[in-house]
mmCIF file of the N, C-alpha and C atoms, coordinates in Angstrom:
data_MODEL
# 
_entry.id   MODEL 
# 
loop_
_atom_site.group_PDB 
_atom_site.id 
_atom_site.type_symbol 
_atom_site.label_atom_id 
_atom_site.label_alt_id 
_atom_site.label_comp_id 
_atom_site.label_asym_id 
_atom_site.label_entity_id 
_atom_site.label_seq_id 
_atom_site.pdbx_PDB_ins_code 
_atom_site.Cartn_x 
_atom_site.Cartn_y 
_atom_site.Cartn_z 
_atom_site.occupancy 
_atom_site.B_iso_or_equiv 
_atom_site.pdbx_formal_charge 
_atom_site.auth_seq_id 
_atom_site.auth_comp_id 
_atom_site.auth_asym_id 
_atom_site.auth_atom_id 
_atom_site.pdbx_PDB_model_num 
ATOM 1   N N  . MET A 1 1  ? 12.640 -21.466 16.234 1.00 0.00 ? 1  MET A N  1 
ATOM 2   C CA . MET A 1 1  ? 12.739 -20.273 15.407 1.00 0.00 ? 1  MET A CA 1 
ATOM 3   C C  . MET A 1 1  ? 13.247 -20.744 14.043 1.00 0.00 ? 1  MET A C  1 
ATOM 4   N N  . SER A 1 2  ? 12.605 -20.278 13.008 1.00 0.00 ? 2  SER A N  1 
ATOM 5   C CA . SER A 1 2  ? 13.053 -20.633 11.668 1.00 0.00 ? 2  SER A CA 1 
ATOM 6   C C  . SER A 1 2  ? 13.817 -19.455 11.056 1.00 0.00 ? 2  SER A C  1 
ATOM 7   N N  . ARG A 1 3  ? 14.668 -19.779 10.115 1.00 0.00 ? 3  ARG A N  1 
ATOM 8   C CA . ARG A 1 3  ? 15.454 -18.726 9.453  1.00 0.00 ? 3  ARG A CA 1 
ATOM 9   C C  . ARG A 1 3  ? 14.595 -18.094 8.359  1.00 0.00 ? 3  ARG A C  1 
ATOM 10  N N  . ALA A 1 4  ? 14.580 -16.778 8.355  1.00 0.00 ? 4  ALA A N  1 
ATOM 11  C CA . ALA A 1 4  ? 13.842 -16.067 7.320  1.00 0.00 ? 4  ALA A CA 1 
ATOM 12  C C  . ALA A 1 4  ? 14.827 -15.386 6.364  1.00 0.00 ? 4  ALA A C  1 
ATOM 13  N N  . GLU A 1 5  ? 14.422 -15.248 5.118  1.00 0.00 ? 5  GLU A N  1 
ATOM 14  C CA . GLU A 1 5  ? 15.269 -14.573 4.139  1.00 0.00 ? 5  GLU A CA 1 
ATOM 15  C C  . GLU A 1 5  ? 15.210 -13.053 4.452  1.00 0.00 ? 5  GLU A C  1 
ATOM 16  N N  . PRO A 1 6  ? 16.321 -12.360 4.253  1.00 0.00 ? 6  PRO A N  1 
ATOM 17  C CA . PRO A 1 6  ? 16.302 -10.915 4.441  1.00 0.00 ? 6  PRO A CA 1 
ATOM 18  C C  . PRO A 1 6  ? 15.307 -10.250 3.520  1.00 0.00 ? 6  PRO A C  1 
ATOM 19  N N  . GLY A 1 7  ? 14.641 -9.208  4.019  1.00 0.00 ? 7  GLY A N  1 
ATOM 20  C CA . GLY A 1 7  ? 13.725 -8.422  3.203  1.00 0.00 ? 7  GLY A CA 1 
ATOM 21  C C  . GLY A 1 7  ? 14.510 -7.383  2.426  1.00 0.00 ? 7  GLY A C  1 
ATOM 22  N N  . PRO A 1 8  ? 13.803 -6.480  1.709  1.00 0.00 ? 8  PRO A N  1 
ATOM 23  C CA . PRO A 1 8  ? 14.491 -5.455  0.934  1.00 0.00 ? 8  PRO A CA 1 
ATOM 24  C C  . PRO A 1 8  ? 15.362 -4.536  1.782  1.00 0.00 ? 8  PRO A C  1 
ATOM 25  N N  . ASP A 1 9  ? 15.031 -4.395  3.047  1.00 0.00 ? 9  ASP A N  1 
ATOM 26  C CA . ASP A 1 9  ? 15.817 -3.535  3.941  1.00 0.00 ? 9  ASP A CA 1 
ATOM 27  C C  . ASP A 1 9  ? 17.037 -4.266  4.547  1.00 0.00 ? 9  ASP A C  1 
ATOM 28  N N  . GLY A 1 10 ? 17.193 -5.572  4.176  1.00 0.00 ? 10 GLY A N  1 
ATOM 29  C CA . GLY A 1 10 ? 18.308 -6.343  4.701  1.00 0.00 ? 10 GLY A CA 1 
ATOM 30  C C  . GLY A 1 10 ? 18.036 -6.989  6.047  1.00 0.00 ? 10 GLY A C  1 
ATOM 31  N N  . HIS A 1 11 ? 16.894 -6.735  6.654  1.00 0.00 ? 11 HIS A N  1 
ATOM 32  C CA . HIS A 1 11 ? 16.545 -7.321  7.938  1.00 0.00 ? 11 HIS A CA 1 
ATOM 33  C C  . HIS A 1 11 ? 15.791 -8.619  7.777  1.00 0.00 ? 11 HIS A C  1 
ATOM 34  N N  . ARG A 1 12 ? 15.932 -9.469  8.759  1.00 0.00 ? 12 ARG A N  1 
ATOM 35  C CA . ARG A 1 12 ? 15.144 -10.714 8.793  1.00 0.00 ? 12 ARG A CA 1 
ATOM 36  C C  . ARG A 1 12 ? 14.073 -10.514 9.890  1.00 0.00 ? 12 ARG A C  1 
ATOM 37  N N  . HIS A 1 13 ? 12.870 -10.898 9.592  1.00 0.00 ? 13 HIS A N  1 
ATOM 38  C CA . HIS A 1 13 ? 11.763 -10.800 10.558 1.00 0.00 ? 13 HIS A CA 1 
ATOM 39  C C  . HIS A 1 13 ? 11.316 -12.220 10.885 1.00 0.00 ? 13 HIS A C  1 
ATOM 40  N N  . ALA A 1 14 ? 11.110 -12.478 12.178 1.00 0.00 ? 14 ALA A N  1 
ATOM 41  C CA . ALA A 1 14 ? 10.701 -13.780 12.593 1.00 0.00 ? 14 ALA A CA 1 
ATOM 42  C C  . ALA A 1 14 ? 9.779  -13.711 13.790 1.00 0.00 ? 14 ALA A C  1 
ATOM 43  N N  . SER A 1 15 ? 8.864  -14.619 13.890 1.00 0.00 ? 15 SER A N  1 
ATOM 44  C CA . SER A 1 15 ? 8.028  -14.777 15.095 1.00 0.00 ? 15 SER A CA 1 
ATOM 45  C C  . SER A 1 15 ? 8.577  -15.957 15.871 1.00 0.00 ? 15 SER A C  1 
ATOM 46  N N  . VAL A 1 16 ? 8.692  -15.794 17.164 1.00 0.00 ? 16 VAL A N  1 
ATOM 47  C CA . VAL A 1 16 ? 9.246  -16.827 18.029 1.00 0.00 ? 16 VAL A CA 1 
ATOM 48  C C  . VAL A 1 16 ? 8.235  -17.094 19.135 1.00 0.00 ? 16 VAL A C  1 
ATOM 49  N N  . HIS A 1 17 ? 7.833  -18.341 19.308 1.00 0.00 ? 17 HIS A N  1 
ATOM 50  C CA . HIS A 1 17 ? 6.912  -18.733 20.355 1.00 0.00 ? 17 HIS A CA 1 
ATOM 51  C C  . HIS A 1 17 ? 7.680  -19.416 21.471 1.00 0.00 ? 17 HIS A C  1 
ATOM 52  N N  . VAL A 1 18 ? 7.633  -18.842 22.674 1.00 0.00 ? 18 VAL A N  1 
ATOM 53  C CA . VAL A 1 18 ? 8.338  -19.414 23.819 1.00 0.00 ? 18 VAL A CA 1 
ATOM 54  C C  . VAL A 1 18 ? 7.419  -19.396 25.044 1.00 0.00 ? 18 VAL A C  1 
ATOM 55  N N  . GLY A 1 19 ? 7.782  -20.118 26.079 1.00 0.00 ? 19 GLY A N  1 
ATOM 56  C CA . GLY A 1 19 ? 6.931  -20.213 27.250 1.00 0.00 ? 19 GLY A CA 1 
ATOM 57  C C  . GLY A 1 19 ? 7.068  -19.083 28.218 1.00 0.00 ? 19 GLY A C  1 
ATOM 58  N N  . SER A 1 20 ? 8.202  -18.387 28.259 1.00 0.00 ? 20 SER A N  1 
ATOM 59  C CA . SER A 1 20 ? 8.394  -17.313 29.212 1.00 0.00 ? 20 SER A CA 1 
ATOM 60  C C  . SER A 1 20 ? 9.327  -16.257 28.673 1.00 0.00 ? 20 SER A C  1 
ATOM 61  N N  . LEU A 1 21 ? 9.259  -15.052 29.244 1.00 0.00 ? 21 LEU A N  1 
ATOM 62  C CA . LEU A 1 21 ? 10.136 -13.965 28.806 1.00 0.00 ? 21 LEU A CA 1 
ATOM 63  C C  . LEU A 1 21 ? 11.586 -14.317 29.118 1.00 0.00 ? 21 LEU A C  1 
ATOM 64  N N  . THR A 1 22 ? 11.820 -14.995 30.221 1.00 0.00 ? 22 THR A N  1 
ATOM 65  C CA . THR A 1 22 ? 13.174 -15.366 30.623 1.00 0.00 ? 22 THR A CA 1 
ATOM 66  C C  . THR A 1 22 ? 13.765 -16.290 29.574 1.00 0.00 ? 22 THR A C  1 
ATOM 67  N N  . HIS A 1 23 ? 13.037 -17.307 29.162 1.00 0.00 ? 23 HIS A N  1 
ATOM 68  C CA . HIS A 1 23 ? 13.507 -18.225 28.134 1.00 0.00 ? 23 HIS A CA 1 
ATOM 69  C C  . HIS A 1 23 ? 13.717 -17.500 26.818 1.00 0.00 ? 23 HIS A C  1 
ATOM 70  N N  . ALA A 1 24 ? 12.792 -16.655 26.436 1.00 0.00 ? 24 ALA A N  1 
ATOM 71  C CA . ALA A 1 24 ? 12.895 -15.926 25.137 1.00 0.00 ? 24 ALA A CA 1 
ATOM 72  C C  . ALA A 1 24 ? 14.141 -15.043 25.141 1.00 0.00 ? 24 ALA A C  1 
ATOM 73  N N  . ALA A 1 25 ? 14.379 -14.339 26.253 1.00 0.00 ? 25 ALA A N  1 
ATOM 74  C CA . ALA A 1 25 ? 15.558 -13.450 26.351 1.00 0.00 ? 25 ALA A CA 1 
ATOM 75  C C  . ALA A 1 25 ? 16.835 -14.261 26.194 1.00 0.00 ? 25 ALA A C  1 
ATOM 76  N N  . ALA A 1 26 ? 16.933 -15.392 26.807 1.00 0.00 ? 26 ALA A N  1 
ATOM 77  C CA . ALA A 1 26 ? 18.117 -16.244 26.732 1.00 0.00 ? 26 ALA A CA 1 
ATOM 78  C C  . ALA A 1 26 ? 18.315 -16.691 25.305 1.00 0.00 ? 26 ALA A C  1 
ATOM 79  N N  . GLU A 1 27 ? 17.288 -17.119 24.635 1.00 0.00 ? 27 GLU A N  1 
ATOM 80  C CA . GLU A 1 27 ? 17.390 -17.621 23.259 1.00 0.00 ? 27 GLU A CA 1 
ATOM 81  C C  . GLU A 1 27 ? 17.758 -16.487 22.283 1.00 0.00 ? 27 GLU A C  1 
ATOM 82  N N  . LEU A 1 28 ? 17.182 -15.318 22.476 1.00 0.00 ? 28 LEU A N  1 
ATOM 83  C CA . LEU A 1 28 ? 17.415 -14.240 21.534 1.00 0.00 ? 28 LEU A CA 1 
ATOM 84  C C  . LEU A 1 28 ? 18.776 -13.536 21.733 1.00 0.00 ? 28 LEU A C  1 
ATOM 85  N N  . LEU A 1 29 ? 19.406 -13.743 22.875 1.00 0.00 ? 29 LEU A N  1 
ATOM 86  C CA . LEU A 1 29 ? 20.745 -13.216 23.077 1.00 0.00 ? 29 LEU A CA 1 
ATOM 87  C C  . LEU A 1 29 ? 21.809 -14.089 22.385 1.00 0.00 ? 29 LEU A C  1 
ATOM 88  N N  . ARG A 1 30 ? 21.485 -15.318 22.079 1.00 0.00 ? 30 ARG A N  1 
ATOM 89  C CA . ARG A 1 30 ? 22.448 -16.244 21.479 1.00 0.00 ? 30 ARG A CA 1 
ATOM 90  C C  . ARG A 1 30 ? 23.006 -15.789 20.126 1.00 0.00 ? 30 ARG A C  1 
ATOM 91  N N  . PRO A 1 31 ? 22.159 -15.246 19.217 1.00 0.00 ? 31 PRO A N  1 
ATOM 92  C CA . PRO A 1 31 ? 22.713 -14.831 17.896 1.00 0.00 ? 31 PRO A CA 1 
ATOM 93  C C  . PRO A 1 31 ? 23.645 -13.621 17.967 1.00 0.00 ? 31 PRO A C  1 
ATOM 94  N N  . GLY A 1 32 ? 23.592 -12.876 19.035 1.00 0.00 ? 32 GLY A N  1 
ATOM 95  C CA . GLY A 1 32 ? 24.487 -11.703 19.122 1.00 0.00 ? 32 GLY A CA 1 
ATOM 96  C C  . GLY A 1 32 ? 23.724 -10.420 19.359 1.00 0.00 ? 32 GLY A C  1 
ATOM 97  N N  . PRO A 1 33 ? 24.448 -9.323  19.430 1.00 0.00 ? 33 PRO A N  1 
ATOM 98  C CA . PRO A 1 33 ? 23.839 -8.033  19.797 1.00 0.00 ? 33 PRO A CA 1 
ATOM 99  C C  . PRO A 1 33 ? 22.999 -7.359  18.746 1.00 0.00 ? 33 PRO A C  1 
ATOM 100 N N  . ASP A 1 34 ? 22.921 -7.908  17.552 1.00 0.00 ? 34 ASP A N  1 
ATOM 101 C CA . ASP A 1 34 ? 22.167 -7.256  16.473 1.00 0.00 ? 34 ASP A CA 1 
ATOM 102 C C  . ASP A 1 34 ? 20.707 -7.625  16.438 1.00 0.00 ? 34 ASP A C  1 
ATOM 103 N N  . VAL A 1 35 ? 20.212 -8.404  17.388 1.00 0.00 ? 35 VAL A N  1 
ATOM 104 C CA . VAL A 1 35 ? 18.791 -8.809  17.427 1.00 0.00 ? 35 VAL A CA 1 
ATOM 105 C C  . VAL A 1 35 ? 18.020 -7.643  18.010 1.00 0.00 ? 35 VAL A C  1 
ATOM 106 N N  . GLU A 1 36 ? 16.908 -7.324  17.344 1.00 0.00 ? 36 GLU A N  1 
ATOM 107 C CA . GLU A 1 36 ? 16.014 -6.294  17.875 1.00 0.00 ? 36 GLU A CA 1 
ATOM 108 C C  . GLU A 1 36 ? 14.635 -6.903  18.097 1.00 0.00 ? 36 GLU A C  1 
ATOM 109 N N  . VAL A 1 37 ? 14.093 -6.752  19.263 1.00 0.00 ? 37 VAL A N  1 
ATOM 110 C CA . VAL A 1 37 ? 12.772 -7.293  19.596 1.00 0.00 ? 37 VAL A CA 1 
ATOM 111 C C  . VAL A 1 37 ? 11.777 -6.171  19.400 1.00 0.00 ? 37 VAL A C  1 
ATOM 112 N N  . LEU A 1 38 ? 10.717 -6.450  18.626 1.00 0.00 ? 38 LEU A N  1 
ATOM 113 C CA . LEU A 1 38 ? 9.667  -5.450  18.372 1.00 0.00 ? 38 LEU A CA 1 
ATOM 114 C C  . LEU A 1 38 ? 8.543  -5.570  19.408 1.00 0.00 ? 38 LEU A C  1 
ATOM 115 N N  . ALA A 1 39 ? 8.242  -6.800  19.871 1.00 0.00 ? 39 ALA A N  1 
ATOM 116 C CA . ALA A 1 39 ? 7.183  -7.005  20.848 1.00 0.00 ? 39 ALA A CA 1 
ATOM 117 C C  . ALA A 1 39 ? 7.395  -8.392  21.417 1.00 0.00 ? 39 ALA A C  1 
ATOM 118 N N  . PRO A 1 40 ? 6.905  -8.648  22.623 1.00 0.00 ? 40 PRO A N  1 
ATOM 119 C CA . PRO A 1 40 ? 6.213  -7.742  23.534 1.00 0.00 ? 40 PRO A CA 1 
ATOM 120 C C  . PRO A 1 40 ? 7.185  -6.794  24.255 1.00 0.00 ? 40 PRO A C  1 
ATOM 121 N N  . ALA A 1 41 ? 6.612  -5.775  24.816 1.00 0.00 ? 41 ALA A N  1 
ATOM 122 C CA . ALA A 1 41 ? 7.394  -4.724  25.454 1.00 0.00 ? 41 ALA A CA 1 
ATOM 123 C C  . ALA A 1 41 ? 8.275  -5.269  26.597 1.00 0.00 ? 41 ALA A C  1 
ATOM 124 N N  . GLY A 1 42 ? 7.771  -6.224  27.362 1.00 0.00 ? 42 GLY A N  1 
ATOM 125 C CA . GLY A 1 42 ? 8.543  -6.822  28.459 1.00 0.00 ? 42 GLY A CA 1 
ATOM 126 C C  . GLY A 1 42 ? 9.808  -7.480  27.999 1.00 0.00 ? 42 GLY A C  1 
ATOM 127 N N  . LEU A 1 43 ? 9.730  -8.185  26.889 1.00 0.00 ? 43 LEU A N  1 
ATOM 128 C CA . LEU A 1 43 ? 10.915 -8.852  26.318 1.00 0.00 ? 43 LEU A CA 1 
ATOM 129 C C  . LEU A 1 43 ? 11.865 -7.800  25.735 1.00 0.00 ? 43 LEU A C  1 
ATOM 130 N N  . ARG A 1 44 ? 11.319 -6.813  25.091 1.00 0.00 ? 44 ARG A N  1 
ATOM 131 C CA . ARG A 1 44 ? 12.129 -5.728  24.534 1.00 0.00 ? 44 ARG A CA 1 
ATOM 132 C C  . ARG A 1 44 ? 12.924 -5.056  25.625 1.00 0.00 ? 44 ARG A C  1 
ATOM 133 N N  . GLU A 1 45 ? 12.304 -4.796  26.770 1.00 0.00 ? 45 GLU A N  1 
ATOM 134 C CA . GLU A 1 45 ? 12.984 -4.149  27.897 1.00 0.00 ? 45 GLU A CA 1 
ATOM 135 C C  . GLU A 1 45 ? 14.096 -5.062  28.454 1.00 0.00 ? 45 GLU A C  1 
ATOM 136 N N  . ARG A 1 46 ? 13.832 -6.350  28.537 1.00 0.00 ? 46 ARG A N  1 
ATOM 137 C CA . ARG A 1 46 ? 14.855 -7.243  29.050 1.00 0.00 ? 46 ARG A CA 1 
ATOM 138 C C  . ARG A 1 46 ? 16.099 -7.295  28.166 1.00 0.00 ? 46 ARG A C  1 
ATOM 139 N N  . LEU A 1 47 ? 15.902 -7.270  26.879 1.00 0.00 ? 47 LEU A N  1 
ATOM 140 C CA . LEU A 1 47 ? 17.048 -7.311  25.957 1.00 0.00 ? 47 LEU A CA 1 
ATOM 141 C C  . LEU A 1 47 ? 17.748 -5.969  25.879 1.00 0.00 ? 47 LEU A C  1 
ATOM 142 N N  . ALA A 1 48 ? 17.101 -4.911  26.267 1.00 0.00 ? 48 ALA A N  1 
ATOM 143 C CA . ALA A 1 48 ? 17.783 -3.608  26.282 1.00 0.00 ? 48 ALA A CA 1 
ATOM 144 C C  . ALA A 1 48 ? 18.773 -3.507  27.432 1.00 0.00 ? 48 ALA A C  1 
ATOM 145 N N  . ALA A 1 49 ? 18.586 -4.305  28.472 1.00 0.00 ? 49 ALA A N  1 
ATOM 146 C CA . ALA A 1 49 ? 19.481 -4.292  29.643 1.00 0.00 ? 49 ALA A CA 1 
ATOM 147 C C  . ALA A 1 49 ? 19.692 -5.734  30.137 1.00 0.00 ? 49 ALA A C  1 
ATOM 148 N N  . PRO A 1 50 ? 20.368 -6.566  29.308 1.00 0.00 ? 50 PRO A N  1 
ATOM 149 C CA . PRO A 1 50 ? 20.499 -7.989  29.678 1.00 0.00 ? 50 PRO A CA 1 
ATOM 150 C C  . PRO A 1 50 ? 21.250 -8.246  30.973 1.00 0.00 ? 50 PRO A C  1 
ATOM 151 N N  . ALA A 1 51 ? 22.136 -7.392  31.364 1.00 0.00 ? 51 ALA A N  1 
ATOM 152 C CA . ALA A 1 51 ? 22.953 -7.586  32.588 1.00 0.00 ? 51 ALA A CA 1 
ATOM 153 C C  . ALA A 1 51 ? 22.047 -7.609  33.807 1.00 0.00 ? 51 ALA A C  1 
ATOM 154 N N  . LEU A 1 52 ? 20.922 -6.953  33.735 1.00 0.00 ? 52 LEU A N  1 
ATOM 155 C CA . LEU A 1 52 ? 19.992 -6.900  34.907 1.00 0.00 ? 52 LEU A CA 1 
ATOM 156 C C  . LEU A 1 52 ? 19.350 -8.256  35.150 1.00 0.00 ? 52 LEU A C  1 
ATOM 157 N N  . TYR A 1 53 ? 19.318 -9.106  34.166 1.00 0.00 ? 53 TYR A N  1 
ATOM 158 C CA . TYR A 1 53 ? 18.632 -10.380 34.287 1.00 0.00 ? 53 TYR A CA 1 
ATOM 159 C C  . TYR A 1 53 ? 19.538 -11.596 34.233 1.00 0.00 ? 53 TYR A C  1 
ATOM 160 N N  . ALA A 1 54 ? 20.829 -11.374 34.309 1.00 0.00 ? 54 ALA A N  1 
ATOM 161 C CA . ALA A 1 54 ? 21.769 -12.484 34.242 1.00 0.00 ? 54 ALA A CA 1 
ATOM 162 C C  . ALA A 1 54 ? 21.811 -13.234 35.556 1.00 0.00 ? 54 ALA A C  1 
# 
């Protein structure tokens, strides 16, 4: 994952390529609770309830 500069709205947008939803969820939880996943829906659902997949 590369660092993106914040846009006019103050958010950073990035595309992340990973092998599985489990791996992606673990990586995206590392920066903290302010990460929002836009797609895919399965990854978005996992990050909405991370305790279910611990």
